[in-house]
C-alpha positions in Angstrom: -29.9 3.8 2.2 -27.9 5.2 -1.0 -24.3 6.1 0.3 -23.8 10.0 -0.4 -19.9 10.8 0.7 -19.2 13.6 3.2 -19.1 17.0 1.7 -16.3 17.7 3.8 -13.7 14.9 2.0 -11.4 17.5 0.6 -11.4 20.1 3.3 -7.7 19.3 3.9 -5.7 19.8 0.7 -2.4 19.3 2.4 -3.6 15.4 2.4 -2.2 14.9 -0.8 1.3 14.7 -2.2 2.5 14.4 -5.9 4.0 11.2 -7.0 7.5 12.3 -7.3 7.7 14.7 -10.1 4.4 13.6 -11.9 1.0 15.5 -12.0 -1.0 12.7 -9.9 -1.7 13.5 -6.4 -2.3 10.5 -3.9 -3.5 10.8 -0.2 -0.8 10.5 2.2 -2.7 7.7 3.9 -4.2 5.4 1.4 -6.4 2.3 2.0 -4.9 -1.0 1.1 -7.1 -3.9 0.7 -4.6 -6.8 1.2 -6.4 -8.2 4.4 -10.1 -8.0 5.5 -11.7 -7.7 2.1 -11.2 -11.3 0.8 -14.2 -13.8 0.4 -13.8 -15.1 4.1 -14.6 -11.6 5.2 -17.6 -9.7 5.9 -18.7 -7.8 2.9 -20.7 -5.2 4.9 -17.8 -4.4 7.4 -15.4 -3.7 4.3 -18.2 -1.7 2.6 -18.1 0.5 5.9 -14.3 0.9 5.9 -14.4 1.6 2.2 -17.1 4.4 2.8 -15.5 5.8 6.1 -12.2 6.1 3.9 -13.6 8.3 1.4 -15.5 10.5 3.7 -12.2 11.1 5.2 -10.4 12.3 1.6 -8.7 8.8 1.1 -9.1 8.4 -2.8 -6.7 5.6 -3.3 -7.6 2.0 -2.8 -4.9 -0.5 -3.4 -5.2 -4.2 -4.5 -3.6 -7.1 -6.5 -4.9 -10.0 -8.2 -4.1 -12.5 -5.6 -5.4 -10.4 -2.8 -8.0 -12.4 -0.6 -8.5 -14.8 0.6 -9.3 -16.7 -1.9 -7.1 -15.0 -4.4 -9.0 -12.5 -6.4 -11.8 -12.0 -4.0 -10.7 -8.5 -2.6 -10.8 -7.4 -6.1 -14.4 -8.9 -6.2 -15.4 -7.0 -3.0 -14.2 -3.9 -4.3 -16.5 -4.4 -7.2 -19.3 -5.0 -5.6 -18.8 -1.8 -3.4 -18.0 0.2 -6.7 -21.4 -1.0 -8.6 -23.4 -0.5 -5.6 -21.9 2.8 -3.9 -19.1 4.5 -5.9 -19.7 4.2 -9.6 -20.7 7.9 -10.2 -17.5 8.8 -7.9 -15.1 6.7 -10.3 -13.4 10.0 -11.5 -12.5 10.9 -7.9 -11.0 7.4 -7.2 -7.5 6.2 -7.8 -7.6 2.2 -7.9 -4.6 0.0 -8.3 -3.9 -3.3 -8.8 -0.8 -5.7 -9.3 0.0 -9.1 -11.1 3.3 -11.2 -10.1 2.2 -14.0 -7.7 0.6 -17.2 -8.0 -2.9 -16.7 -9.6 -3.7 -19.9 -11.5 -2.1 -23.4 -12.0 0.3 -23.8 -15.0 3.1 -22.0 -16.3 1.1 -18.8 -17.2 -0.2 -18.4 -14.0 2.7 -15.9 -12.0 6.0 -14.2 -12.2 6.4 -11.5 -15.0 5.9 -12.7 -18.9 3.8 -10.8 -20.9 1.0 -13.5 -21.1 1.0 -13.5 -17.6 0.7 -10.0 -16.8 -1.9 -9.0 -19.5 -4.0 -11.9 -18.8 -4.0 -11.3 -15.2 -5.0 -7.6 -15.7 -7.8 -8.4 -17.9 -9.0 -10.6 -15.1 -8.7 -8.0 -12.4 -10.9 -5.6 -14.7 -13.6 -8.2 -15.1 -13.6 -8.8 -11.3 -13.7 -4.9 -10.4 -16.1 -4.2 -13.0 -13.8 -1.5 -14.5 -12.2 -0.5 -18.2 -9.1 0.5 -16.6 -7.1 0.9 -13.2 -5.2 4.0 -12.7 -1.8 2.5 -11.9 -1.1 -1.1 -12.8 2.1 -2.7 -11.2 4.7 -5.5 -11.5 4.4 -6.9 -8.2 7.5 -8.7 -8.3 10.6 -8.4 -10.3 10.9 -12.2 -12.3 14.6 -13.6 -12.3 13.6 -16.1 -15.2 12.2 -13.4 -17.3 13.8 -10.4 -19.1 12.9 -7.1 -17.8 12.2 -5.7 -21.0 9.4 -8.2 -21.5 8.1 -7.4 -18.1 8.2 -3.6 -18.4 6.9 -4.0 -21.9 4.1 -5.6 -20.8 3.3 -2.9 -18.2 3.5 -0.2 -20.9 1.2 -2.1 -23.2 -1.4 -1.9 -20.5 -0.7 1.9 -20.4 -0.6 2.5 -24.3 -4.0 0.3 -24.3 -5.8 2.5 -22.2 -6.3 -0.6 -19.4 -3.8 1.4 -17.2 -3.2 5.0 -16.4 0.3 4.9 -15.0 2.8 2.3 -14.4 4.4 0.9 -11.1 6.6 -1.6 -9.8 6.7 -3.4 -6.3 9.7 -5.3 -4.6 12.3 -4.1 -7.0 16.0 -3.4 -5.8 17.4 -0.1 -6.6 19.4 -1.3 -9.5 16.7 -2.9 -11.1 14.3 0.1 -10.3 16.7 2.1 -12.2 16.8 0.0 -15.2 12.9 -0.3 -15.0 12.7 3.2 -14.9 14.6 3.6 -18.1 12.7 1.1 -19.9 9.5 2.7 -19.0 10.5 6.0 -20.1 11.9 5.0 -23.4 8.5 3.0 -24.1 6.4 6.1 -23.0 5.0 5.0 -19.7 7.1 6.4 -17.2 7.4 4.7 -13.9 4.8 6.8 -11.5 5.7 5.2 -8.5 7.4 2.2 -6.3 5.4 0.1 -3.7 7.6 -1.1 -0.9 7.8 -2.7 2.3 9.1 0.1 4.8 8.6 0.7 8.5 10.6 1.0 11.4 11.1 -2.6 11.5 11.9 -3.2 7.7 14.3 -0.5 6.4 15.7 -2.0 3.2 14.6 1.1 1.1 17.2 3.3 2.7 19.7 1.2 1.1 19.8 3.2 -2.2 16.3 2.7 -3.3 14.9 6.0 -2.4 17.6 7.8 -3.5 16.9 6.1 -6.8 13.4 7.0 -6.8 14.4 10.7 -6.3 16.7 10.6 -9.2 14.0 9.2 -11.2 11.3 11.6 -10.2 9.1 8.7 -9.4 7.0 8.5 -5.9 7.0 5.9 -3.3 4.1 4.4 -1.3 5.1 2.1 1.6 3.1 -1.2 2.5 3.2 -2.6 5.9 4.2 0.6 7.4 2.9 -0.7 10.7 4.8 -4.0 10.4 1.4 -6.0 9.8 0.5 -4.2 13.3 3.4 -4.8 15.3 3.9 -1.1 15.5 0.6 -0.7 17.5 -0.3 -1.1 21.1 -2.2 -4.0 20.1 0.3 -7.0 20.9 1.9 -5.5 24.2 -0.2 -7.8 26.2 -0.6 -11.1 24.1 -2.2 -11.9 20.6 -5.8 -10.9 20.7 -8.2 -13.1 19.0 -9.0 -11.7 15.7 -5.7 -10.3 15.1 -3.7 -11.0 11.8 -1.3 -12.9 14.0 -4.4 -15.0 14.9 -5.5 -15.8 11.7 -4.4 -18.9 10.0 -4.3 -16.9 6.4 -2.4 -14.0 8.2 1.3 -12.9 7.1 1.9 -12.1 10.4 3.0 -15.4 12.4 3.0 -15.6 16.4 6.5 -16.4 16.2 7.4 -13.1 15.0 5.8 -11.3 17.9 9.0 -11.8 20.2 10.0 -10.4 23.4 12.7 -8.2 21.9 10.5 -6.5 19.6 7.9 -5.9 22.4 10.3 -4.1 24.2 11.2 -1.9 21.5 7.5 -1.5 20.5 6.8 -0.4 24.4 9.6 2.1 24.5 8.1 3.6 21.0 4.8 3.5 22.5 5.9 5.8 25.3 8.0 8.2 23.1 4.6 8.4 21.1 2.5 9.7 24.3 4.9 12.5 24.8 4.3 13.6 21.4 0.5 13.1 21.7 0.1 10.5 19.3 -0.6 6.7 19.5 2.2 4.4 18.4 0.5 3.7 14.8 0.7 7.4 14.2 4.3 8.0 15.2 5.1 5.0 13.0 3.3 6.1 9.8 4.8 9.8 10.6 8.0 8.4 10.9 7.8 6.5 7.2 6.2 9.9 6.0 9.2 11.9 7.0 11.2 10.9 3.9 10.8 13.4 0.8 10.4 10.6 -1.2 7.1 8.9 0.3 4.0 10.0 -1.6 2.0 7.9 0.8 1.6 5.0 3.3 -0.8 2.0 2.7 -2.6 1.3 5.9 -4.8 -2.1 6.2 -7.6 -1.8 8.5 -10.3 -4.0 10.4 -12.6 -1.1 12.0 -13.6 2.2 11.1 -11.6 3.6 14.1 -8.5 2.4 12.8 -8.9 4.2 9.8 -9.9 7.7 11.6 -6.7 6.8 14.1 -4.3 6.6 11.2 -5.6 9.7 9.2 -5.2 11.6 12.2 -1.4 10.7 11.9 -1.6 14.0 9.8 -2.2 16.3 12.6 2.0 15.8 13.6 4.1 14.8 10.9 7.2 16.8 12.0 9.9 15.3 14.3 12.6 17.3 16.3 16.4 16.1 15.7 15.8 14.8 19.7 12.8 12.8 18.7 14.5 11.5 15.9 17.7 10.1 17.6 15.7 8.7 20.5 13.9 6.7 17.7 17.1 5.6 16.2 18.4 4.8 19.6 15.3 2.3 20.2 15.9 0.4 17.0 19.6 -0.2 17.2 20.4 -3.5 17.0 21.0 -4.8 20.6 19.0 -1.8 22.2 
């Protein structure tokens, strides 16, 4: 049966936020294809999740060259879904990809050289069957390549029409300021920074968010649920099929510590008092910052996507709630 998106997908205009001072709107909740869309995963499950996300107004789908496993297969999966179901809706979609991590052997298969970045983008476009991506990121800073070269490659991709916007990911505040200045001077201003941010990982609060506000760039958070730790999933052990149970997952069983689970339990109680799930509380907490454009969620089921989108029903916090969260997260609490 031919897929037809829901007519109600744009019924909630408050679902979208500007990327900093720029004209592009992103959904407050975006779908990341880091997990569960690789060659080892079921295509029809991934297809159903992309459909449901779009039905709910999620227009942004985020990838990287190395997402899988194996590397590259998540882009191939999205390419199949686009070809089969979403080709006629391409102008309603924001598709991003990145380059920076290992993709092929030899000296040109990772990091931040012009050679690698532009070759990788060409490969990504072929895998997805696209003429351009909406956002192309430098996925990580390269200590052995001048920043001018890396940013020059990203800007070249924009000028060549292979990407509409430039982004960076995992850059510290000082390098972000330098990168934003270079991209602006090259005619491809930095639209957005993708950074890891959650209740358990707050490094962006140490200068990066302030820098992004000064530069007029947006911020999109990856791992806002700390790879699933900020849900009720692990409160009673490591379930089969969860990220911590998979050999290729980024959450390892050793990271599911009693100390963290004690915090998770207290946060879950606070969420329940607000009429939310813990995941919804954690996403709303990340989105409380004015520099935050969107949160990137991963999903393994339609229910998870639906739950996370309902975060938008309550984004505000009282001062007492924020103080209670800080007390739970404080070292030694």
